Every structure is written in C-alpha cells, then in structure tokens.
C-alpha positions as CSV (number, residue, x, y, z in Angstrom):
1,X,-89.1,6.0,47.2
2,X,-88.0,2.9,49.0
3,X,-85.8,3.8,51.9
4,X,-85.0,3.5,55.7
5,X,-87.2,5.8,57.7
6,X,-85.1,6.0,60.9
7,X,-81.6,6.1,59.3
8,X,-80.6,9.2,61.2
9,X,-81.2,7.6,64.6
10,X,-79.6,4.3,63.5
11,X,-76.4,6.2,62.5
12,X,-76.3,8.3,65.6
13,X,-76.5,5.2,67.8
14,X,-72.9,4.5,66.9
15,X,-70.6,5.5,69.7
16,X,-67.5,6.1,67.8
17,X,-66.7,7.9,64.6
18,X,-65.9,4.6,62.8
19,X,-69.1,2.9,64.1
20,X,-71.2,5.7,62.8
21,X,-69.3,5.4,59.4
22,X,-69.9,1.7,59.2
23,X,-73.6,2.1,60.1
24,X,-74.1,4.8,57.5
25,X,-72.4,2.6,54.8
26,X,-74.5,-0.3,55.7
27,X,-77.8,1.7,55.4
28,X,-76.7,3.2,52.1
29,X,-76.0,-0.2,50.7
30,X,-79.4,-1.6,51.9
31,X,-81.2,1.3,50.3
32,X,-79.4,0.6,47.0
33,X,-80.6,-3.0,47.3
34,X,-84.2,-1.9,47.9
35,X,-84.1,0.4,44.9
36,X,-82.8,-2.5,42.8
37,X,-85.8,-4.5,44.0
38,X,-88.4,-1.9,43.1
39,X,-91.0,-3.8,41.0
40,X,-92.0,-0.9,38.9
41,X,-88.4,-0.3,37.7
42,X,-87.8,-4.0,37.2
43,X,-90.9,-4.5,35.1
44,X,-90.2,-1.5,32.9
45,X,-86.7,-2.9,32.3
46,X,-88.0,-6.4,31.3
47,X,-91.3,-5.7,29.5
48,X,-91.9,-3.6,26.5
49,X,-94.7,-2.9,23.9
50,X,-93.8,-1.6,20.5
51,X,-96.7,-1.5,18.1
52,X,-98.2,-5.0,18.2
53,X,-95.1,-6.6,19.7
54,X,-95.0,-7.4,23.3
55,X,-91.5,-8.4,24.7
56,X,-91.0,-10.1,28.1
57,X,-87.4,-10.8,28.7
58,X,-86.3,-12.8,25.6
59,X,-89.9,-13.8,24.7
60,X,-91.8,-12.0,21.9
61,X,-95.6,-12.1,21.4
62,X,-97.6,-10.7,18.5
63,X,-100.6,-9.2,20.2
64,X,-102.7,-9.4,17.0
65,X,-102.9,-13.2,17.6
66,X,-104.7,-12.8,20.9
67,X,-108.4,-12.1,21.4
68,X,-108.2,-11.3,25.1
69,X,-105.4,-10.3,27.5
70,X,-106.1,-11.2,31.1
71,X,-104.0,-10.2,34.1
72,X,-104.0,-12.2,37.3
73,X,-101.6,-12.9,40.2
74,X,-100.7,-11.9,43.7
75,X,-97.9,-11.0,46.0
76,X,-96.4,-8.1,47.8
77,X,-95.1,-6.6,44.5
78,X,-98.4,-7.3,42.6
79,X,-99.6,-3.7,42.8
80,X,-96.5,-2.1,41.4
81,X,-96.2,-4.8,38.7
82,X,-99.9,-4.3,37.7
83,X,-99.5,-0.5,37.4
84,X,-96.7,-0.8,34.9
85,X,-98.4,-3.4,32.9
86,X,-101.5,-1.4,32.5
87,X,-99.5,1.7,31.6
88,X,-97.8,-0.4,28.8
89,X,-100.8,-2.4,27.5
90,X,-103.6,0.1,28.1
91,X,-106.9,-0.8,26.6
92,X,-105.6,-4.1,25.2
93,X,-106.3,-5.5,28.6
94,X,-109.7,-7.2,28.7
95,X,-109.8,-7.8,32.5
96,X,-107.6,-8.5,35.5
97,X,-107.3,-8.9,39.2
98,X,-104.3,-9.1,41.5
99,X,-104.4,-10.0,45.2
100,X,-102.2,-7.5,47.2
101,X,-101.7,-7.0,51.0
102,X,-104.1,-4.7,52.8
103,X,-101.5,-2.1,53.4
104,X,-101.0,-1.5,49.7
105,X,-102.1,1.9,48.6
106,X,-104.6,2.8,46.0
107,X,-103.4,1.5,42.6
108,X,-103.3,3.7,39.5
109,X,-105.2,1.1,37.4
110,X,-108.7,0.9,36.0
111,X,-108.7,-2.3,34.0
112,X,-106.8,-4.4,36.5
113,X,-108.7,-4.7,39.9
114,X,-106.6,-4.7,43.1
115,X,-108.1,-7.1,45.6
116,X,-106.8,-6.6,49.1
117,X,-106.2,-9.6,51.2
118,X,-104.4,-10.9,54.4
119,X,-100.7,-11.5,54.7
120,X,-99.0,-13.4,56.3
121,X,-102.2,-14.9,57.7
122,X,-104.5,-15.8,54.7
123,X,-108.1,-14.7,55.0
124,X,-111.4,-15.0,53.3
125,X,-110.7,-12.0,51.1
126,X,-107.7,-13.7,49.6
127,X,-109.7,-16.8,49.0
128,X,-112.4,-14.8,47.3
129,X,-109.8,-13.2,45.1
130,X,-108.3,-16.6,44.1
131,X,-111.7,-17.8,43.2
132,X,-112.3,-14.7,41.0
133,X,-109.0,-15.4,39.2
134,X,-110.1,-19.0,38.4
135,X,-113.4,-17.7,37.1
136,X,-111.6,-15.3,34.8
137,X,-109.3,-17.9,33.3
138,X,-111.3,-21.1,33.3
139,X,-113.2,-20.4,30.1
140,X,-110.4,-19.0,28.0
141,X,-109.4,-20.3,24.6
142,X,-106.0,-20.9,22.9
143,X,-106.1,-17.4,21.3
144,X,-106.2,-15.8,24.7
145,X,-103.2,-14.5,26.7
146,X,-102.8,-14.5,30.5
147,X,-100.1,-12.5,32.1
148,X,-99.6,-13.9,35.6
149,X,-97.8,-11.6,38.2
150,X,-96.0,-13.6,40.8
151,X,-94.1,-12.3,43.8
152,X,-93.3,-13.1,47.3
153,X,-96.3,-13.4,49.7
154,X,-98.4,-15.0,46.9
155,X,-98.9,-18.2,48.8
156,X,-100.6,-16.3,51.7
157,X,-102.4,-13.9,49.4
158,X,-104.0,-16.5,47.1
159,X,-105.3,-19.2,49.4
160,X,-107.8,-21.7,48.1
161,X,-108.0,-24.9,50.3
162,X,-108.5,-28.2,48.5
163,X,-111.4,-30.5,49.1
164,X,-113.1,-30.1,52.5
165,X,-110.2,-28.4,54.2
166,X,-111.1,-25.1,55.7
167,X,-109.1,-21.9,55.5
168,X,-108.6,-22.0,59.3
169,X,-107.2,-25.6,59.0
170,X,-104.8,-24.5,56.2
171,X,-103.6,-21.5,58.2
172,X,-102.9,-23.7,61.2
173,X,-100.7,-26.0,59.1
174,X,-98.7,-23.1,57.7
175,X,-98.3,-21.5,61.1
176,X,-97.0,-24.7,62.7
177,X,-94.5,-25.1,59.8
178,X,-93.3,-21.6,60.1
179,X,-92.6,-22.1,63.8
180,X,-90.9,-25.5,63.3
181,X,-87.9,-24.1,61.4
182,X,-89.0,-25.7,58.1
183,X,-87.6,-24.1,55.0
184,X,-89.8,-22.1,52.6
185,X,-89.5,-25.0,50.0
186,X,-90.7,-27.5,52.6
187,X,-93.6,-25.2,53.7
188,X,-94.6,-24.7,50.1
189,X,-94.5,-28.4,49.4
190,X,-97.2,-28.9,51.9
191,X,-99.2,-25.8,50.9
192,X,-99.3,-27.1,47.3
193,X,-100.9,-30.4,48.3
194,X,-103.7,-28.8,50.3
195,X,-104.4,-26.1,47.7
196,X,-106.8,-26.1,44.7
197,X,-104.9,-23.1,43.2
198,X,-101.2,-23.6,43.7
199,X,-98.8,-26.3,42.5
200,X,-99.8,-25.9,38.9
201,X,-103.5,-25.9,39.3
202,X,-104.0,-22.4,38.0
203,X,-102.3,-23.3,34.7
204,X,-104.3,-26.6,34.5
205,X,-107.6,-24.7,34.8
206,X,-106.5,-22.0,32.4
207,X,-105.6,-24.4,29.5
208,X,-105.5,-23.9,26.5
209,X,-104.7,-20.2,27.0
210,X,-101.1,-19.0,26.7
211,X,-99.6,-18.0,30.0
212,X,-96.6,-15.6,30.5
213,X,-95.4,-15.5,34.1
214,X,-93.6,-12.4,35.4
215,X,-91.8,-13.6,38.5
216,X,-90.2,-11.5,41.2
217,X,-88.4,-14.2,43.2
218,X,-88.4,-14.5,47.0
219,X,-87.0,-18.0,47.1
220,X,-83.4,-19.0,47.3
221,X,-82.2,-20.2,43.9
222,X,-85.4,-18.9,42.1
223,X,-87.1,-22.4,41.8
224,X,-90.3,-21.4,40.0
225,X,-92.4,-24.1,41.6
226,X,-91.8,-22.7,45.1
227,X,-92.3,-19.1,44.4
228,X,-95.8,-18.3,45.7
229,X,-96.1,-22.2,45.6
230,X,-96.0,-22.2,41.8
231,X,-99.6,-21.8,40.7
232,X,-98.7,-22.0,37.0
233,X,-95.7,-24.3,36.9
234,X,-95.2,-28.1,37.2
235,X,-94.8,-29.5,40.7
236,X,-92.0,-31.9,41.3
237,X,-93.2,-32.8,44.9
238,X,-95.7,-35.4,45.9
239,X,-98.2,-36.1,48.6
240,X,-95.6,-38.5,50.0
241,X,-93.1,-35.6,50.3
242,X,-95.7,-33.4,52.1
243,X,-96.5,-36.2,54.7
244,X,-92.8,-36.9,55.2
245,X,-92.1,-33.2,56.0
246,X,-95.0,-32.9,58.5
247,X,-93.8,-36.1,60.2
248,X,-90.2,-35.0,60.2
249,X,-91.0,-31.8,62.1
250,X,-93.4,-33.6,64.6
251,X,-96.5,-31.9,63.2
252,X,-98.5,-34.8,61.8
253,X,-100.4,-35.6,65.1
254,X,-101.4,-31.9,65.4
255,X,-103.2,-31.9,62.0
256,X,-106.9,-31.8,61.7
257,X,-108.5,-35.0,60.6
258,X,-109.6,-33.3,57.4
259,X,-106.1,-32.4,56.4
260,X,-104.8,-35.9,57.3
261,X,-107.5,-37.6,55.3
262,X,-106.8,-35.5,52.2
263,X,-103.0,-36.2,52.4
264,X,-103.4,-39.9,52.9
265,X,-106.0,-40.3,50.2
266,X,-103.5,-38.4,47.9
267,X,-100.8,-40.9,48.9
268,X,-103.0,-43.8,47.9
269,X,-103.9,-42.2,44.6
270,X,-107.5,-41.7,45.5
271,X,-107.3,-38.0,44.6
272,X,-105.3,-36.4,41.8
273,X,-101.7,-35.3,42.2
274,X,-100.6,-31.8,41.4
275,X,-99.8,-31.4,37.7
276,X,-96.3,-32.6,36.8
277,X,-93.7,-32.0,34.1
278,X,-94.9,-33.4,30.8
279,X,-98.5,-32.3,31.3
280,X,-99.6,-30.6,28.0
281,X,-100.8,-27.5,29.8
282,X,-97.2,-26.4,30.5
283,X,-96.3,-26.3,26.8
284,X,-98.2,-23.0,26.6
285,X,-96.6,-21.5,29.7
286,X,-93.6,-19.1,29.5
287,X,-91.6,-18.0,32.6
288,X,-89.5,-14.9,33.1
289,X,-87.8,-14.2,36.4
290,X,-87.7,-10.4,36.3
291,X,-86.0,-9.8,39.7
292,X,-84.3,-11.7,42.5
293,X,-82.1,-11.6,45.4
294,X,-78.9,-11.7,43.4
295,X,-79.8,-8.5,41.6
296,X,-80.4,-6.7,44.9
297,X,-77.2,-8.0,46.6
298,X,-75.2,-7.0,43.5
299,X,-76.7,-3.4,43.7
300,X,-75.5,-3.3,47.4
301,X,-72.0,-4.3,46.3
302,X,-72.1,-1.7,43.6
303,X,-73.0,1.0,46.0
304,X,-70.1,0.0,48.4
305,X,-67.7,-0.1,45.6
306,X,-68.7,3.4,44.5
307,X,-67.7,4.9,47.8
308,X,-64.3,3.2,48.0
309,X,-65.4,0.1,50.0
310,X,-64.2,-3.3,48.7
311,X,-67.3,-5.5,48.3
312,X,-67.6,-9.3,48.3
313,X,-70.9,-11.0,47.4
314,X,-70.5,-14.0,49.7
315,X,-73.7,-15.7,48.5
316,X,-77.3,-15.0,47.3
317,X,-78.4,-18.5,48.5
318,X,-78.0,-18.0,52.3
319,X,-80.0,-20.6,54.4
320,X,-79.8,-21.9,57.9
321,X,-80.9,-21.2,61.4
322,X,-80.8,-17.4,61.9
323,X,-78.8,-17.4,65.1
324,X,-76.2,-19.6,63.5
325,X,-76.0,-17.4,60.5
326,X,-75.3,-14.5,62.9
327,X,-72.5,-16.4,64.5
328,X,-71.0,-17.2,61.1
329,X,-71.1,-13.5,60.1
330,X,-69.4,-12.4,63.3
331,X,-66.7,-15.1,62.8
332,X,-66.0,-13.7,59.2
333,X,-65.7,-10.2,60.7
334,X,-63.1,-11.6,63.2
335,X,-61.1,-13.3,60.5
336,X,-61.0,-10.1,58.5
337,X,-59.7,-8.3,61.6
338,X,-57.1,-11.0,62.5
339,X,-55.8,-11.9,59.0
340,X,-57.2,-9.7,56.3
341,X,-58.9,-12.7,54.9
342,X,-61.0,-12.8,52.7
343,X,-60.7,-9.0,52.5
344,X,-58.8,-6.2,54.3
345,X,-60.6,-3.2,55.7
346,X,-62.4,-1.2,54.4
347,X,-64.7,-3.8,53.1
348,X,-68.3,-4.9,52.8
349,X,-69.4,-8.5,52.8
350,X,-72.8,-9.1,51.5
351,X,-75.0,-12.2,51.8
352,X,-78.6,-12.7,50.6
353,X,-81.1,-15.5,51.0
354,X,-83.5,-16.5,53.7
355,X,-82.7,-18.0,57.1
356,X,-85.2,-19.7,59.4
357,X,-86.0,-19.5,63.1
358,X,-87.1,-22.4,65.2
359,X,-89.3,-20.8,67.8
360,X,-88.7,-22.2,71.2
361,X,-89.3,-19.1,73.3
362,X,-92.2,-16.8,73.9
363,X,-90.8,-13.6,72.5
364,X,-91.3,-11.5,69.4
365,X,-88.9,-11.1,66.4
366,X,-88.0,-12.1,63.0
367,X,-85.1,-14.0,61.2
368,X,-83.2,-10.8,60.3
369,X,-83.4,-9.4,63.9
370,X,-82.3,-12.7,65.2
371,X,-79.3,-12.7,62.8
372,X,-78.4,-9.2,64.0
373,X,-78.7,-10.1,67.7
374,X,-76.5,-13.2,67.3
375,X,-73.9,-11.4,65.4
376,X,-73.8,-8.6,68.0
377,X,-72.6,-11.1,70.6
378,X,-69.8,-12.2,68.2
379,X,-68.5,-8.8,67.3
380,X,-68.7,-7.3,70.7
381,X,-65.8,-5.0,71.5
382,X,-64.8,-4.4,67.9
383,X,-64.6,-0.9,66.5
384,X,-65.7,0.2,63.1
385,X,-67.7,-3.0,62.5
386,X,-71.4,-3.1,61.7
387,X,-73.7,-5.9,60.8
388,X,-77.1,-5.2,59.3
389,X,-79.9,-7.6,58.2
390,X,-83.1,-6.6,56.5
391,X,-86.1,-8.3,54.8
392,X,-86.6,-6.5,51.5
393,X,-90.4,-6.6,52.0
394,X,-89.9,-4.4,55.0
395,X,-91.6,-6.9,57.3
396,X,-89.4,-9.3,59.4
397,X,-91.5,-12.0,61.0
398,X,-94.7,-10.9,62.8
399,X,-93.2,-7.3,63.4
400,X,-93.4,-3.9,62.0
401,X,-89.6,-3.8,61.5
402,X,-87.6,-4.8,58.5
403,X,-84.6,-5.9,60.5
404,X,-81.9,-4.6,62.7
405,X,-78.4,-2.9,62.8
406,X,-75.6,-3.7,65.3
407,X,-72.0,-2.8,65.9
408,X,-69.2,-3.7,68.3
409,X,-70.7,-1.6,71.0
410,X,-74.3,-2.9,70.9
411,X,-73.8,-5.4,73.7
412,X,-72.1,-2.8,75.9
413,X,-75.0,-0.5,75.4
414,X,-77.4,-3.3,76.2
415,X,-75.6,-4.1,79.4
416,X,-75.8,-0.5,80.5
417,X,-79.6,-0.8,80.0
418,X,-79.6,-4.0,82.0
419,X,-80.8,-5.9,78.9
420,X,-79.2,-9.3,78.6
421,X,-78.7,-10.3,74.9
422,X,-78.3,-14.0,75.5
423,X,-81.6,-14.1,77.4
424,X,-83.5,-12.3,74.7
425,X,-82.0,-14.5,72.1
426,X,-83.0,-17.7,74.0
427,X,-86.6,-16.4,74.2
428,X,-86.7,-15.5,70.4
429,X,-87.3,-11.9,71.7
430,X,-85.0,-10.0,69.4
431,X,-87.7,-7.3,68.6
432,X,-87.9,-6.4,72.4
433,X,-84.1,-6.2,72.6
434,X,-83.6,-3.9,69.7
435,X,-86.6,-1.8,70.8
436,X,-84.7,-1.0,73.9
437,X,-81.7,0.2,71.9
438,X,-83.6,1.9,69.0
439,X,-81.7,-0.3,66.6
440,X,-84.6,-1.7,64.7
441,X,-84.7,-0.9,61.0
442,X,-88.0,0.6,59.7
443,X,-88.9,0.9,56.1
444,X,-92.6,0.2,56.2
445,X,-94.0,-2.2,53.6
446,X,-91.8,-1.8,50.5
447,X,-94.1,-3.4,47.9
448,X,-91.4,-5.8,46.9
449,X,-89.8,-9.0,48.1
450,X,-86.6,-10.6,47.0
451,X,-85.6,-12.4,50.2
452,X,-83.3,-10.9,52.8
453,X,-80.0,-9.1,52.8
454,X,-77.3,-9.3,55.5
455,X,-74.0,-7.5,55.5
456,X,-70.8,-6.9,57.4
457,X,-69.3,-3.5,57.0
458,X,-65.7,-3.0,58.3
459,X,-64.0,0.5,58.1
460,X,-60.8,2.1,59.2
C-alpha cells in the first residue's frame, strides 16, 4: 500500500486546530495521488488478455500471429508492471528482463527476470542489463512481439555509453547537468546523444519485430522521446542541440575529451545521428501512455472534493526554479486570503510537474523540499494554510524523503529552534531544515514515478 509513513507526526506538528486540519487534508490528497499512480493498478486498467486477443489501450493484437513475446524495459515502476504482465500473459512470454532499482523487492515473476541496478547514479549492473536486453531483441523477426515497459528512472537504470565513452564519464555529464538547473528534457537530449541504447536505438536494433510501449510518464507533457530518454521512439533532437545545451550551462569545458570528441564528430556527420521520424523501424512501434501526472493530480482533486474541499487543478505541467515555484504558491495562498480569488476557503489548489534546482550551496535537499521551504516563508503567520510538495517516486533529490509539509507557523517554529529558513534556502539545505522540524514526508520508494505534486490547502 502506497502511503505516508509519518503522517501522524506531520499532522500533530500543526499548532492550531485549523493547521492540523489543513495538514491532514493535504496528506490525504497526496496519498490519493500515489494510489492513482500505482503501476499495478494502472496496467490492469489498460491491458487485457481475452483468449488470443491482447488489448493495450486502444490497440488490439492477435497473439496467434506472434512466435515469441519478449518483455524488456526499465524504470522505477518496471517491477510492478512486469508482475501484472506476467500474470496476464503467463506462458505466452518467451523471455524478458527489466532493470529496476536495488531497493525493489523480490518480484513475483518467473519468466521475466528482474535485474537490479543503480539509480539515480547509473552503474555497471544497469549497463549489463541494457546489454542483455539488446541481446534479447537484436535477432528477432517480424512475427515477434516486444512489450517495452518504460517509466521514470529508466535513463539511469538502462545506461549504455556510446563509442569510447565510459560509464563514469557519462555519469559525470549527467551529474553536472542535474546541478546546473537544466530541465529533464535538456538532460535527456544530451543523454540520448552519448547513449547506444536510448534515443530510438533500442527500436532500431529490434527491427523488424513489433514493439508495444507501455509508458508511465514522469516528464511534463508526456513527450515520449524524453521519457527514459526514449529508447524506442524517434528522436527530434540533434548533436547540435546537445552541444548547445552543454555550452549554455557552462559545462562544455568540464567534459572529458572522449565525450567532446564524440559530440563534435556527431555534429560533423562522422557518426550516425539518433534515429528520426520517418525511419521505417518506427512503423512497427505502438505507444500507450498508461499513466501520468495529470491522472494523479486529478485523483488528489477528487479526494478533496469528496470531503467538501473545493479543488482546483492549477496545472499538471509545472516547471521552473523550485524556490520560485514556492514563492508563487505562497502568493496564490495570499490572494485567496485577501480576495477569495481564484477560490474561497475551504479550497485545495493542486499543481503537478517537475521543478528544477540550481545548486549553489553545499547543503542537501530536493526540489520538493525547496518548494516547501520557499513557500513557508511566504505563508508565514497565516492560519489554516498548508503547503505540501512530494515526489511520487518517494525520493526527492539525493535524500530519503519524498518531500515536505509546511504551514503558516513553520517559520515561527524554526525561529524558536534558532534555525534560519533563509540561510538554509540559500545553501540548498532544505533537508536539514525540515529534519530539525520533523516536517519531512517519508513514503519510502513507491515503485512508481509520475513527477511531483504540490498543493495549497486552505481551511476555515
């Protein structure tokens, strides 16, 4: 059961009756969102087998036409998705392997192998798993079917550096991009061009087999080519784009010579570009987004509506610097308080997406914790107002927390503990700040990932 482990403490941290009520409502809505993102429930609702007919979303496949069915893929939700597929297809599956994070428990599968690998830092085990997937699919024929399970975290879990680039060099590039404030689309543009697996290469090497992608999206707007860096879909980006991104964030000079050489040779056309739209291999690829941030945020809104709180889904495409997002959320809360716009109390304003953090300090934290810390400064002194922000994968940045919860008394509590919020925010040290106040949200790894969810709860 996906849920918040320390909800009792989080609720009791509210100093007033209204603060405790707002905190409880926020946690209830977050848990409803997590339930809606459960990969097992999602796959069961989108995939069915009746006799020899396989349905995936609006697609139908006559299983009698296929000699072999191969399952491959990777991501934080890969384990749950694989379990459901094996329960539906059973002995029809010829072979399979999915790369999943180390913390994933034992899977109830016998035909689909779970291969544990590193996340968010790619490791040799992930690379070994990616190679095994390529070995499974590279000799298939047109009467074979590949079901590819794609979810958030797939980029890290299925690493296969291109050319002479080492895994350590690829990790260094990714780490630098993550700290620079680059968006996930920008990061994955670079990843695709230093990978021999992503950016459509898996589909290219699996041709002429039929591919069905089951996609649990963790990217704003659900662009297939950026979810897990799009191993089975056309890539619209180029080597020029990758180099421009690295230069724009001031990272080009930090690159190893091997990475620079490959990217420059790609620009010159000396090595092949990633597969593009129009390549014949994609005529045999079918995509089904089975779950995303919008479905999770709508579930949070439904939960709020069910208990008499008026919900508003502000956006499921939230982006921007995390501390600025927090400031905006606080300003919306102030507007509600002052004018009843866009809603009157009691209300819940929900936003989903993925912010970024430009790391300038030496602290520890994640984008959701930084959103919460920034918003705490803005709502300071208000009663019956809570702001929560959570990563649906249960892992916010390089921490063991999923996010954080604040209210209008958070800053007053921190001052009593002689903890200065602005100093911790400047140092990107939101984890330490919320550790002092016991306001971190803990879920543990959830086995899913549909971006982040932030919300303002205002009660009377």
